[in-house]
TISELO-387526 format. One line per 10 residues: their letters; for each residue x, y, z of C-alpha. Coordinates in steps of 0.2 Angstrom, whole numbers, m for minus. Layout:
N
A = X:Y:Z; ...
This chain:
472
MTEYRTEKDL = m81:603:258; m74:602:276; m68:619:282; m53:621:294; m46:633:306; m27:634:309; m20:631:327; m2:633:333; 8:623:346; 26:621:351
LGEREVPANA = 29:610:335; 21:621:323; 4:623:314; m10:611:310; m27:612:302; m42:607:314; m59:605:307; m68:621:309; m82:615:319; m72:603:330
LYGIHTVRGL = m72:606:349; m55:598:350; m39:607:344; m21:604:338; m15:594:353; m29:581:349; m25:581:331; m7:577:335; m13:563:347; m24:556:333
ENFPLSLRPV = m9:556:321; 3:548:333; m7:534:342; m17:524:330; m16:509:342; m31:501:350; m43:511:338; m54:513:353; m58:529:362; m55:533:380
NSSLIHAFGA = m67:524:392; m82:535:394; m81:533:413; m64:541:413; m70:556:402; m85:559:414; m72:558:429; m61:571:420; m76:582:419; m78:581:438
VKLACARTNH = m59:584:441; m59:599:429; m75:606:437; m66:605:454; m51:614:448; m62:627:439; m72:631:455; m56:632:465; m48:644:453; m64:655:452
GLGWWDDDKA = m65:656:471; m47:662:471; m51:676:459; m43:670:443; m58:673:431; m73:685:430; m90:677:434; m96:675:416; m80:666:410; m80:655:426
AAIETACAEM = m99:651:423; m95:645:405; m80:635:410; m90:627:424; m105:623:413; m94:615:400; m86:604:414; m103:599:421; m108:594:403; m93:583:402
MEGLLDAHVV = m96:575:419; m114:571:413; m108:562:397; m114:576:385; m97:578:377; m91:560:375; m91:561:356; m78:575:356; m64:565:366; m57:556:352
VDALQGGAGT = m39:551:356; m35:533:357; m37:524:373; m18:519:372; m5:533:370; 12:539:375; 15:553:386; 7:547:402; m10:552:397; m6:570:391
STNMNVNEVL = m16:567:374; m31:563:384; m29:578:396; m26:590:382; m41:583:372; m52:586:387; m44:604:390; m47:608:371; m65:602:372; m69:611:388
ANRALELLGK = m61:627:381; m70:627:365; m87:622:373; m85:637:385; m81:648:370; m98:642:362; m107:646:378; m99:664:378; m104:666:360; m86:667:354
KLGDYACVSP = m77:658:339; m70:641:341; m51:642:344; m52:659:351; m40:654:365; m36:672:369; m53:672:377; m53:654:385; m37:644:383; m35:625:385
LDDINLHQST = m19:628:394; m19:645:403; m37:642:409; m44:625:408; m27:617:414; m23:631:426; m13:625:441; m14:607:435; m3:594:426; m8:578:417
NDTYPTALKV = 2:570:431; m11:574:444; m27:576:435; m26:559:425; m23:548:440; m36:558:450; m49:555:436; m44:537:435; m47:535:453; m64:544:453
AAINQLRLLE = m69:533:438; m64:517:446; m73:521:462; m89:525:452; m87:509:442; m84:498:458; m100:504:465; m109:499:450; m100:482:450; m104:479:468
REVVALLEEF = m123:482:465; m122:469:451; m113:456:462; m126:458:476; m140:455:463; m131:440:457; m128:432:474; m146:436:478; m152:427:463; m141:412:468
QNKEKAFAHV = m149:413:485; m166:412:477; m161:396:468; m154:389:484; m172:390:491; m180:384:475; m169:369:473; m167:364:492; m177:348:490; m168:342:474
VKVGRTQMQD = m155:328:479; m141:325:467; m125:317:465; m110:328:471; m94:326:462; m76:328:466; m62:327:452; m76:325:440; m81:309:448; m96:304:457
AVLITLGREM = m93:307:476; m107:309:488; m125:315:488; m129:334:490; m143:345:485; m144:357:470; m149:370:483; m133:368:492; m123:369:476; m132:386:473
SAYAEAFGRD = m128:392:491; m110:389:488; m110:400:473; m119:414:482; m106:413:496; m92:415:484; m100:430:477; m103:437:494; m85:437:497; m82:446:481
RWRIYKCEER = m95:459:486; m86:462:502; m69:463:494; m76:476:481; m84:486:494; m68:487:504; m56:491:490; m64:508:487; m53:514:502; m37:510:492
LRVLNLGGTA = m42:523:479; m48:538:490; m31:546:492; m27:558:478; m12:568:472; m23:582:464; m14:598:467; 3:590:466; 5:595:448; 20:588:439
VGTGLAAPRQ = 29:577:452; 19:580:468; 28:596:474; 14:607:469; 25:617:457; 16:632:449; 0:630:460; m4:642:474; m4:634:491; m23:639:494
YIFQVTEQLR = m27:630:478; m18:614:483; m27:614:500; m45:617:492; m46:608:476; m48:590:483; m62:597:495; m71:604:479; m69:587:471; m76:578:486
SITGLGLARA = m91:590:486; m94:587:467; m93:568:467; m100:564:484; m85:552:486; m74:551:502; m59:558:494; m43:564:503; m27:573:498; m12:563:500
ENLIEVTQNN = 0:567:514; 14:563:502; 9:569:485; 26:564:478; 24:546:483; 6:545:476; 12:553:459; 26:540:458; 18:524:463; 3:515:456
DVFVEVSGIL = 2:499:466; m15:503:472; m22:499:455; m13:482:455; m21:479:472; m38:483:465; m35:473:450; m31:458:460; m48:460:469; m56:460:451
KACASNLLKV = m46:445:446; m53:436:461; m71:440:456; m66:434:438; m60:418:445; m77:414:453; m86:419:438; m76:407:427; m78:393:439; m96:395:441
AGDLRFLSSG = m99:397:422; m89:381:420; m100:372:432; m116:378:424; m109:371:407; m104:355:414; m121:352:424; m131:357:409; m121:346:397; m130:335:385
PDAGIGEVRL = m144:337:388; m148:319:382; m131:311:382; m123:322:396; m125:327:414; m141:337:411; m145:340:429; m150:358:426; m157:367:411; m151:384:406
PPRQAGSSIM = m163:396:398; m162:394:379; m155:410:372; m152:406:353; m150:392:341; m134:384:343; m129:377:326; m131:380:307; m129:361:304; m135:352:320
PGKVNPVIPE = m154:354:322; m161:356:339; m144:361:347; m144:375:360; m127:380:367; m123:388:384; m119:404:376; m121:415:392; m109:405:403; m97:404:387
AVSQAAMAVM = m98:423:386; m95:426:404; m80:414:404; m72:424:390; m75:440:400; m67:433:415; m52:427:405; m50:445:398; m50:452:416; m36:440:421
AHDQSITFAA = m26:446:406; m30:464:410; m23:461:428; m6:455:420; m6:471:410; m9:482:425; 4:473:435; 17:476:422; 13:494:419; 13:498:437
SLGNLELNAF = 30:490:439; 38:499:425; 35:517:431; 52:527:432; 57:539:446; 44:552:449; 30:546:436; 23:531:427; 22:534:409; 10:519:406
LPLIADSLLG = m5:525:415; m16:524:399; m13:506:399; m18:504:418; m33:515:415; m39:506:400; m36:489:408; m44:493:425; m59:502:418; m61:488:405
SLDLLTNSCS = m61:475:418; m74:484:428; m85:485:413; m83:467:409; m87:461:426; m102:472:429; m109:467:412; m105:449:415; m113:448:432; m129:457:425
MLRRFCIAGL = m129:445:410; m127:429:420; m141:434:432; m154:440:420; m151:428:405; m146:412:414; m148:411:433; m165:419:434; m172:406:422; m161:391:428
EADEARCRRN = m172:375:430; m168:358:438; m171:342:429; m178:333:445; m181:317:436; m163:316:429; m156:320:447; m167:307:454; m162:293:442; m144:298:445
VDGATATLTA = m146:296:464; m155:279:462; m142:272:450; m125:280:456; m113:271:468; m110:288:476; m127:285:485; m119:271:495; m110:283:506; m127:288:513
LIDMIGYQAA = m131:270:518; m115:265:526; m122:268:544; m136:256:540; m129:242:530; m110:244:534; m95:247:523; m93:229:517; m110:227:510; m110:244:502
QEIAAESTAS = m94:239:493; m102:223:487; m117:232:480; m105:245:471; m96:230:463; m113:222:458; m120:238:451; m104:241:441; m104:223:434; m123:222:431
GKGVRAIVVD = m128:240:427; m142:238:439; m146:253:450; m140:254:468; m158:257:475; m164:241:466; m150:230:472; m152:236:490; m171:233:490; m169:216:481
RGLLAAEDFD = m156:210:494; m168:215:508; m155:226:516; m167:241:516; m185:244:512; m188:256:498; m195:269:510; m180:268:521; m169:270:506; m178:285:501
ELVSAENVTK = m177:292:518; m158:290:519; m156:299:503; m168:313:507; m163:331:506; m164:333:524; m152:318:528; m139:322:514; m137:340:520; m137:339:539
LGSPLRKEKN = m120:342:546; m111:325:549; m119:308:554; m126:303:571; m115:292:582; m119:274:579; m127:265:594; m116:250:600; m125:234:598; m132:227:614
HS = m124:210:617; m132:206:634
């Protein structure tokens, strides 16, 4: 039989499981918001621990508690920051109230954990109160967005590391495939020759831009409204607290955080999250494009392009024996599309704030941190399970080069456009490869053909000027 304790709030009484670290506000949150059926993102919980620790240290320094009580509160906050209390923050990720249910869930867990450390009964809020102690000189309206910014910066740094690792893996493949000449394609049609290495280098360059954008956008999140309380005026918080609390948070997190000059503006507006989300969407667009290319280049393999081989990760069909699907690029593609959808949610939510506060911060937080998780995991998956084991089918690439009319562009300087056009028509009509026709017609020796379509020749920048014929 579950035992309960009774707690009171503005609306009356509720029974709370006797051993629960949360309290009545959390119980109401659970009753009111059965929405996503997912808990708050763990990175936000850890960041809340850091924010509450900064607030507790500031209040202790200003003489609000004795040392024993302060030590218990600070220990509880540190445990939350380290991820030891995740299981007790149980409210839904999406909720009304601008995040009040999350803030109160955190406050109750920290209060009850401090009570445990002091050897007191859970729910003995006369000793340690979720509101009068843990939430002292705070509001949801300054702690929640501050925690979100701290969480986002931490997750951005993780994402940056994974993007760097992915681009470095593509650079490895650039070197490994530098000698592999293949048909380049525009609009899904054969175009001119290129090397597989150069294709890999283009992917690396794109992710290099993503890395730089991600690194720079941390600056957008550094400015906080902590200490502004309800609307940014600092109502009910001492002036000394307002000036010290962000310094404490900077010391705890090691992040370059700063108190906003205009606390009211930062409390009102959330366009910085839209800006950061746009950077994440750009990364998602590169992942989606590259994943699509990998699926296309590995298609077949017998009756498709088949120029690269993806590492086989699992059997692809319950009815088609031998089928292996490009499951990693497929999964990454879905994650990228979800990030783009999250960006739309963030844009709407940030736009629909009213006057001094945005009530839709829980959606912004869930979408932004969800995007960061998806991109970080996608970059890691793509690198470890796909790119690291990517192989070139050099024989297939060579056959395509020898047989494709796209190869003729590399020969024009030697045989002229008219001859190249005639060869293209003959190849299309007869099915005979370009190399064979050129050699049979005596236009080029086989070794000269091979030299013209070598990796060195097809990747050098431009063509040398043709020498005018000497008519003297």
